[in-house]
A tleap script that builds the chain and sets N, CA, C and O, in Angstrom:
source leaprc.protein.ff14SB
mol = sequence {
  NMET THR ASP GLU ALA ARG GLN ALA GLU VAL
  MET LEU ASP VAL LEU ALA GLU ARG LYS ARG
  GLN ASP HIE ILE TRP GLY VAL GLN ASP ASN
  LEU ALA PRO ILE TRP LEU SER ARG LEU MET
  ARG GLU VAL GLY GLU ALA ALA ASN ALA LEU
  ASN GLY CYS TRP PHE SER GLY ARG ASP LEU
  VAL GLU TYR ARG GLN GLN LEU VAL LYS VAL
  ALA ALA VAL ALA VAL SER ALA VAL GLU ASP
  TYR ASP ARG LYS LEU ALA GLY ASP SER CGLU
}
set mol.1.N position { -0.232 -4.518 60.291 }
set mol.1.CA position { 0.559 -5.346 59.003 }
set mol.1.C position { 2.514 -5.781 59.151 }
set mol.1.O position { 3.276 -5.084 59.821 }
set mol.2.N position { 2.971 -7.049 58.360 }
set mol.2.CA position { 3.963 -6.482 58.318 }
set mol.2.C position { 4.164 -6.059 56.748 }
set mol.2.O position { 3.287 -6.163 55.890 }
set mol.3.N position { 5.336 -5.619 56.563 }
set mol.3.CA position { 5.972 -5.128 56.137 }
set mol.3.C position { 6.064 -6.125 54.234 }
set mol.3.O position { 6.189 -5.489 53.187 }
set mol.4.N position { 5.988 -7.290 54.273 }
set mol.4.CA position { 6.093 -8.336 53.355 }
set mol.4.C position { 4.619 -7.980 52.837 }
set mol.4.O position { 4.600 -7.789 51.621 }
set mol.5.N position { 3.380 -7.847 53.476 }
set mol.5.CA position { 1.771 -7.838 53.777 }
set mol.5.C position { 1.724 -6.868 52.594 }
set mol.5.O position { 1.399 -7.067 51.423 }
set mol.6.N position { 2.254 -5.447 53.403 }
set mol.6.CA position { 2.244 -4.129 53.007 }
set mol.6.C position { 2.720 -4.253 51.431 }
set mol.6.O position { 2.132 -3.758 50.470 }
set mol.7.N position { 4.023 -5.098 51.402 }
set mol.7.CA position { 4.694 -4.723 50.197 }
set mol.7.C position { 3.281 -5.372 48.926 }
set mol.7.O position { 2.777 -4.800 47.959 }
set mol.8.N position { 3.074 -6.509 49.410 }
set mol.8.CA position { 2.137 -7.417 48.361 }
set mol.8.C position { 1.157 -6.729 48.301 }
set mol.8.O position { 0.415 -6.970 47.348 }
set mol.9.N position { 0.742 -5.610 49.261 }
set mol.9.CA position { -0.445 -5.172 49.173 }
set mol.9.C position { -0.436 -3.865 47.881 }
set mol.9.O position { -1.238 -3.815 46.949 }
set mol.10.N position { 0.284 -3.238 48.049 }
set mol.10.CA position { 1.544 -1.996 47.012 }
set mol.10.C position { 1.307 -2.896 45.891 }
set mol.10.O position { 0.632 -2.406 44.985 }
set mol.11.N position { 1.773 -4.305 45.711 }
set mol.11.CA position { 2.537 -4.599 44.341 }
set mol.11.C position { 0.693 -4.772 43.318 }
set mol.11.O position { 0.418 -4.524 42.144 }
set mol.12.N position { -0.202 -5.310 44.516 }
set mol.12.CA position { -1.507 -6.276 44.084 }
set mol.12.C position { -2.080 -4.419 43.629 }
set mol.12.O position { -2.583 -4.274 42.514 }
set mol.13.N position { -2.003 -3.712 44.152 }
set mol.13.CA position { -2.626 -2.042 43.540 }
set mol.13.C position { -2.399 -1.701 42.043 }
set mol.13.O position { -3.241 -1.442 41.183 }
set mol.14.N position { -0.418 -1.801 41.908 }
set mol.14.CA position { 0.258 -1.230 40.820 }
set mol.14.C position { -0.470 -2.684 40.258 }
set mol.14.O position { -1.642 -2.313 40.190 }
set mol.15.N position { -0.467 -3.483 40.012 }
set mol.15.CA position { -0.803 -4.422 39.118 }
set mol.15.C position { -2.729 -4.617 38.675 }
set mol.15.O position { -3.246 -5.285 37.780 }
set mol.16.N position { -3.208 -3.949 39.467 }
set mol.16.CA position { -4.630 -3.913 39.448 }
set mol.16.C position { -4.591 -2.407 38.606 }
set mol.16.O position { -5.442 -2.503 37.721 }
set mol.17.N position { -4.140 -1.486 38.561 }
set mol.17.CA position { -3.988 -0.034 37.648 }
set mol.17.C position { -3.156 -1.219 36.435 }
set mol.17.O position { -3.868 -1.870 35.669 }
set mol.18.N position { -2.239 -1.307 36.418 }
set mol.18.CA position { -1.696 -1.992 34.776 }
set mol.18.C position { -2.515 -2.734 34.334 }
set mol.18.O position { -2.446 -2.755 33.105 }
set mol.19.N position { -3.376 -3.455 34.783 }
set mol.19.CA position { -4.558 -4.285 34.178 }
set mol.19.C position { -6.053 -2.756 33.520 }
set mol.19.O position { -6.877 -2.728 32.606 }
set mol.20.N position { -5.799 -2.142 34.224 }
set mol.20.CA position { -6.738 -0.844 34.155 }
set mol.20.C position { -6.347 -0.242 32.696 }
set mol.20.O position { -7.105 -0.047 31.746 }
set mol.21.N position { -4.815 0.020 32.797 }
set mol.21.CA position { -4.512 1.216 31.766 }
set mol.21.C position { -4.835 -0.267 30.165 }
set mol.21.O position { -5.478 -0.376 29.121 }
set mol.22.N position { -4.192 -0.794 30.730 }
set mol.22.CA position { -4.349 -1.937 29.498 }
set mol.22.C position { -5.583 -2.046 29.007 }
set mol.22.O position { -5.692 -2.164 27.787 }
set mol.23.N position { -6.441 -2.035 29.607 }
set mol.23.CA position { -8.327 -1.817 29.225 }
set mol.23.C position { -8.613 -0.641 28.351 }
set mol.23.O position { -9.389 -0.598 27.397 }
set mol.24.N position { -7.966 0.170 28.765 }
set mol.24.CA position { -7.844 1.479 28.632 }
set mol.24.C position { -7.638 1.779 26.951 }
set mol.24.O position { -8.373 2.005 25.989 }
set mol.25.N position { -6.160 1.637 27.219 }
set mol.25.CA position { -5.692 2.119 26.151 }
set mol.25.C position { -4.607 0.974 25.332 }
set mol.25.O position { -3.743 1.439 24.589 }
set mol.26.N position { -4.723 -0.540 25.525 }
set mol.26.CA position { -3.884 -1.837 25.624 }
set mol.26.C position { -3.079 -1.640 25.472 }
set mol.26.O position { -2.704 -0.509 25.783 }
set mol.27.N position { -2.111 -2.611 24.846 }
set mol.27.CA position { -0.827 -2.359 25.147 }
set mol.27.C position { -0.178 -1.776 24.552 }
set mol.27.O position { -0.146 -1.870 23.325 }
set mol.28.N position { 0.571 -0.963 25.254 }
set mol.28.CA position { 2.013 0.266 24.726 }
set mol.28.C position { 2.783 0.121 23.940 }
set mol.28.O position { 2.948 -1.098 23.883 }
set mol.29.N position { 3.441 0.614 23.212 }
set mol.29.CA position { 4.487 0.387 22.431 }
set mol.29.C position { 4.596 1.766 21.757 }
set mol.29.O position { 4.095 2.423 20.844 }
set mol.30.N position { 5.737 1.852 22.928 }
set mol.30.CA position { 6.242 3.732 22.863 }
set mol.30.C position { 7.789 3.538 22.628 }
set mol.30.O position { 8.491 2.542 22.799 }
set mol.31.N position { 8.136 4.956 22.127 }
set mol.31.CA position { 9.612 5.149 22.056 }
set mol.31.C position { 10.186 5.990 23.927 }
set mol.31.O position { 9.633 6.894 24.553 }
set mol.32.N position { 11.456 5.175 24.277 }
set mol.32.CA position { 12.047 5.452 25.344 }
set mol.32.C position { 11.010 6.847 25.542 }
set mol.32.O position { 9.825 6.840 25.878 }
set mol.33.N position { 11.893 8.036 25.210 }
set mol.33.CA position { 11.073 9.426 25.244 }
set mol.33.C position { 9.763 9.567 25.476 }
set mol.33.O position { 9.345 10.368 26.312 }
set mol.34.N position { 8.895 8.712 24.676 }
set mol.34.CA position { 7.294 9.181 25.216 }
set mol.34.C position { 7.205 8.126 26.686 }
set mol.34.O position { 6.270 8.295 27.469 }
set mol.35.N position { 7.957 7.365 26.874 }
set mol.35.CA position { 7.552 6.746 28.053 }
set mol.35.C position { 7.986 7.525 29.156 }
set mol.35.O position { 7.143 7.783 30.015 }
set mol.36.N position { 9.089 7.928 29.287 }
set mol.36.CA position { 10.005 8.895 29.931 }
set mol.36.C position { 8.584 10.721 30.172 }
set mol.36.O position { 8.205 11.321 31.178 }
set mol.37.N position { 8.326 10.890 28.861 }
set mol.37.CA position { 6.938 11.887 29.048 }
set mol.37.C position { 5.543 11.579 29.937 }
set mol.37.O position { 4.756 12.234 30.620 }
set mol.38.N position { 5.722 10.128 29.495 }
set mol.38.CA position { 4.556 10.269 30.402 }
set mol.38.C position { 4.156 9.287 31.782 }
set mol.38.O position { 3.103 8.980 32.342 }
set mol.39.N position { 5.853 8.933 32.022 }
set mol.39.CA position { 6.200 9.052 33.365 }
set mol.39.C position { 6.028 9.778 34.446 }
set mol.39.O position { 5.664 9.631 35.613 }
set mol.40.N position { 6.611 11.101 33.302 }
set mol.40.CA position { 7.053 12.814 34.609 }
set mol.40.C position { 5.415 12.724 34.411 }
set mol.40.O position { 4.872 12.012 35.255 }
set mol.41.N position { 4.600 13.286 33.505 }
set mol.41.CA position { 2.861 13.791 33.849 }
set mol.41.C position { 2.041 12.908 35.340 }
set mol.41.O position { 1.301 13.277 36.252 }
set mol.42.N position { 2.666 11.615 34.932 }
set mol.42.CA position { 2.065 11.035 36.249 }
set mol.42.C position { 2.786 11.318 37.441 }
set mol.42.O position { 2.180 11.522 38.494 }
set mol.43.N position { 4.223 11.354 37.358 }
set mol.43.CA position { 4.987 11.911 38.831 }
set mol.43.C position { 4.120 13.910 38.972 }
set mol.43.O position { 3.756 14.368 40.056 }
set mol.44.N position { 4.020 14.556 37.863 }
set mol.44.CA position { 3.682 16.008 38.250 }
set mol.44.C position { 2.232 16.012 39.091 }
set mol.44.O position { 1.930 16.834 39.956 }
set mol.45.N position { 1.189 14.593 38.499 }
set mol.45.CA position { -0.018 14.466 38.944 }
set mol.45.C position { -0.020 14.167 40.029 }
set mol.45.O position { -1.079 14.328 40.635 }
set mol.46.N position { 1.321 13.522 40.866 }
set mol.46.CA position { 1.374 13.313 41.910 }
set mol.46.C position { 1.709 14.043 42.812 }
set mol.46.O position { 1.155 13.991 43.910 }
set mol.47.N position { 2.476 14.697 42.593 }
set mol.47.CA position { 2.631 16.312 43.317 }
set mol.47.C position { 1.367 17.216 42.896 }
set mol.47.O position { 0.677 17.815 43.720 }
set mol.48.N position { 1.238 17.228 42.047 }
set mol.48.CA position { -0.486 18.020 42.779 }
set mol.48.C position { -1.273 17.153 43.615 }
set mol.48.O position { -2.127 17.714 44.302 }
set mol.49.N position { -1.167 15.904 43.703 }
set mol.49.CA position { -2.176 15.761 44.611 }
set mol.49.C position { -1.485 16.028 46.091 }
set mol.49.O position { -2.260 16.286 47.011 }
set mol.50.N position { -0.170 15.982 46.346 }
set mol.50.CA position { 0.437 16.327 47.236 }
set mol.50.C position { 0.242 17.056 47.978 }
set mol.50.O position { 0.217 17.055 49.208 }
set mol.51.N position { 0.033 17.976 46.989 }
set mol.51.CA position { 0.335 19.794 47.251 }
set mol.51.C position { -1.225 19.974 47.592 }
set mol.51.O position { -1.425 21.007 48.230 }
set mol.52.N position { -2.527 19.122 47.287 }
set mol.52.CA position { -3.902 19.835 47.179 }
set mol.52.C position { -3.668 19.056 48.805 }
set mol.52.O position { -4.178 19.879 49.565 }
set mol.53.N position { -3.289 18.200 49.432 }
set mol.53.CA position { -3.393 17.011 50.647 }
set mol.53.C position { -2.983 18.188 51.300 }
set mol.53.O position { -3.629 18.801 52.150 }
set mol.54.N position { -1.809 18.484 50.829 }
set mol.54.CA position { -0.745 19.305 52.167 }
set mol.54.C position { -1.780 20.219 52.680 }
set mol.54.O position { -2.214 20.285 53.830 }
set mol.55.N position { -2.261 21.240 51.158 }
set mol.55.CA position { -2.375 22.483 51.991 }
set mol.55.C position { -4.062 22.695 52.003 }
set mol.55.O position { -4.641 23.781 52.014 }
set mol.56.N position { -4.617 21.491 51.999 }
set mol.56.CA position { -5.978 21.684 52.550 }
set mol.56.C position { -6.306 20.579 53.604 }
set mol.56.O position { -7.416 20.207 53.983 }
set mol.57.N position { -4.982 20.113 54.014 }
set mol.57.CA position { -5.569 19.277 55.161 }
set mol.57.C position { -6.447 17.821 54.846 }
set mol.57.O position { -6.953 17.050 55.662 }
set mol.58.N position { -6.425 17.751 53.327 }
set mol.58.CA position { -7.431 15.974 53.346 }
set mol.58.C position { -6.178 15.249 53.802 }
set mol.58.O position { -5.139 15.536 54.396 }
set mol.59.N position { -6.648 14.366 53.353 }
set mol.59.CA position { -6.034 12.975 53.378 }
set mol.59.C position { -5.397 12.855 52.139 }
set mol.59.O position { -5.518 13.649 51.207 }
set mol.60.N position { -4.657 11.755 52.154 }
set mol.60.CA position { -3.153 11.414 51.559 }
set mol.60.C position { -3.557 10.176 50.135 }
set mol.60.O position { -2.926 9.738 49.173 }
set mol.61.N position { -4.957 9.980 50.701 }
set mol.61.CA position { -5.508 9.108 49.158 }
set mol.61.C position { -5.260 9.312 48.107 }
set mol.61.O position { -4.705 8.388 47.512 }
set mol.62.N position { -5.457 10.242 47.549 }
set mol.62.CA position { -5.367 10.877 46.155 }
set mol.62.C position { -4.235 11.095 46.071 }
set mol.62.O position { -3.811 11.229 44.924 }
set mol.63.N position { -3.414 11.205 47.025 }
set mol.63.CA position { -1.884 10.921 46.640 }
set mol.63.C position { -1.111 9.531 46.375 }
set mol.63.O position { -0.151 9.332 45.631 }
set mol.64.N position { -1.628 8.861 46.986 }
set mol.64.CA position { -1.672 7.160 47.375 }
set mol.64.C position { -1.860 6.323 45.668 }
set mol.64.O position { -1.264 5.396 45.120 }
set mol.65.N position { -2.842 7.104 45.324 }
set mol.65.CA position { -3.590 6.646 44.240 }
set mol.65.C position { -2.598 6.943 43.036 }
set mol.65.O position { -2.352 6.005 42.278 }
set mol.66.N position { -1.946 8.313 42.779 }
set mol.66.CA position { -1.363 8.837 42.290 }
set mol.66.C position { 0.220 8.220 42.203 }
set mol.66.O position { 0.889 8.592 41.239 }
set mol.67.N position { 0.600 7.645 42.808 }
set mol.67.CA position { 1.656 6.972 42.990 }
set mol.67.C position { 1.642 5.953 42.877 }
set mol.67.O position { 2.718 5.355 42.863 }
set mol.68.N position { 0.433 5.255 42.743 }
set mol.68.CA position { 0.016 3.907 41.829 }
set mol.68.C position { -0.369 4.156 40.572 }
set mol.68.O position { -1.084 3.299 40.053 }
set mol.69.N position { -0.080 5.121 39.933 }
set mol.69.CA position { -0.310 5.421 38.809 }
set mol.69.C position { 0.893 5.400 37.728 }
set mol.69.O position { 1.070 5.010 36.574 }
set mol.70.N position { 1.787 6.188 38.994 }
set mol.70.CA position { 3.531 5.852 38.788 }
set mol.70.C position { 3.973 5.058 38.296 }
set mol.70.O position { 4.228 4.824 37.114 }
set mol.71.N position { 4.118 4.516 39.262 }
set mol.71.CA position { 4.720 2.703 39.381 }
set mol.71.C position { 4.053 1.969 38.376 }
set mol.71.O position { 4.860 1.322 37.709 }
set mol.72.N position { 2.730 1.811 37.972 }
set mol.72.CA position { 1.906 1.107 36.920 }
set mol.72.C position { 2.797 1.453 35.674 }
set mol.72.O position { 3.409 0.539 35.121 }
set mol.73.N position { 2.910 3.028 35.111 }
set mol.73.CA position { 3.430 3.493 34.195 }
set mol.73.C position { 4.718 3.010 34.096 }
set mol.73.O position { 5.038 2.395 33.078 }
set mol.74.N position { 5.425 3.169 34.893 }
set mol.74.CA position { 7.224 2.889 34.787 }
set mol.74.C position { 7.233 1.307 34.593 }
set mol.74.O position { 8.182 0.827 33.974 }
set mol.75.N position { 6.197 0.435 35.103 }
set mol.75.CA position { 6.033 -1.335 35.276 }
set mol.75.C position { 5.771 -1.374 33.683 }
set mol.75.O position { 6.292 -2.319 33.091 }
set mol.76.N position { 5.008 -0.434 32.911 }
set mol.76.CA position { 4.522 -0.812 31.493 }
set mol.76.C position { 5.323 0.038 30.444 }
set mol.76.O position { 4.981 0.077 29.262 }
set mol.77.N position { 6.586 0.827 31.020 }
set mol.77.CA position { 7.633 0.972 30.332 }
set mol.77.C position { 8.673 -0.314 30.006 }
set mol.77.O position { 8.922 -0.867 28.935 }
set mol.78.N position { 9.270 -0.608 31.611 }
set mol.78.CA position { 10.039 -1.774 31.445 }
set mol.78.C position { 9.483 -2.789 30.861 }
set mol.78.O position { 10.339 -3.490 30.321 }
set mol.79.N position { 8.076 -3.304 30.688 }
set mol.79.CA position { 7.051 -4.316 30.224 }
set mol.79.C position { 7.396 -4.220 28.655 }
set mol.79.O position { 7.623 -5.316 28.143 }
set mol.80.N position { 7.475 -3.120 27.811 }
set mol.80.CA position { 7.812 -2.504 26.573 }
set mol.80.C position { 9.070 -2.574 26.161 }
set mol.80.O position { 9.353 -2.928 25.016 }
set mol.81.N position { 9.875 -2.274 26.974 }
set mol.81.CA position { 11.648 -2.527 26.986 }
set mol.81.C position { 11.679 -4.349 27.067 }
set mol.81.O position { 12.345 -4.994 26.258 }
set mol.82.N position { 11.099 -4.814 27.841 }
set mol.82.CA position { 10.800 -6.251 27.782 }
set mol.82.C position { 10.531 -6.963 26.248 }
set mol.82.O position { 11.185 -7.806 25.633 }
set mol.83.N position { 9.579 -6.415 25.998 }
set mol.83.CA position { 9.314 -7.285 24.439 }
set mol.83.C position { 9.858 -7.276 23.497 }
set mol.83.O position { 10.081 -8.220 22.739 }
set mol.84.N position { 10.381 -5.368 23.340 }
set mol.84.CA position { 11.165 -5.094 22.262 }
set mol.84.C position { 12.640 -5.936 21.823 }
set mol.84.O position { 13.246 -6.242 20.796 }
set mol.85.N position { 12.844 -6.157 24.022 }
set mol.85.CA position { 14.829 -6.900 23.812 }
set mol.85.C position { 14.383 -8.485 22.955 }
set mol.85.O position { 15.012 -9.012 22.037 }
set mol.86.N position { 13.065 -8.997 23.637 }
set mol.86.CA position { 13.007 -10.239 23.037 }
set mol.86.C position { 12.436 -10.286 21.300 }
set mol.86.O position { 12.055 -11.321 20.753 }
set mol.87.N position { 12.466 -9.519 20.925 }
set mol.87.CA position { 11.853 -9.137 19.764 }
set mol.87.C position { 10.715 -9.336 19.876 }
set mol.87.O position { 10.378 -10.360 19.282 }
set mol.88.N position { 10.085 -8.933 20.272 }
set mol.88.CA position { 8.433 -8.876 20.694 }
set mol.88.C position { 7.588 -8.273 19.514 }
set mol.88.O position { 8.228 -8.064 18.483 }
set mol.89.N position { 6.497 -8.019 19.504 }
set mol.89.CA position { 5.654 -7.367 19.026 }
set mol.89.C position { 4.557 -7.335 19.422 }
set mol.89.O position { 4.361 -8.250 20.223 }
set mol.90.N position { 3.536 -6.587 19.222 }
set mol.90.CA position { 2.108 -6.712 19.420 }
set mol.90.C position { 1.283 -6.830 18.266 }
set mol.90.O position { 0.063 -6.938 18.387 }
savepdb mol mol.pdb
quit
């Protein structure tokens, strides 16, 4: 697989996770500290998944899934920032 194809696959996974999040919680309108808190919670879950894989010998599938969630929350925060910058509200 080429680097470009791999990047496209990752971005599609992040987009799918973003859509899943919007389906569950709707469009989020949070203050910056809340976004950072949510992002750090997801990073902590990724770290826990990595530790679980590392110490138990499992594959890294759960770790990758958590990293996709980290990326999706970061994208959601940027989207919220851009909406506020543009004066849009949901």
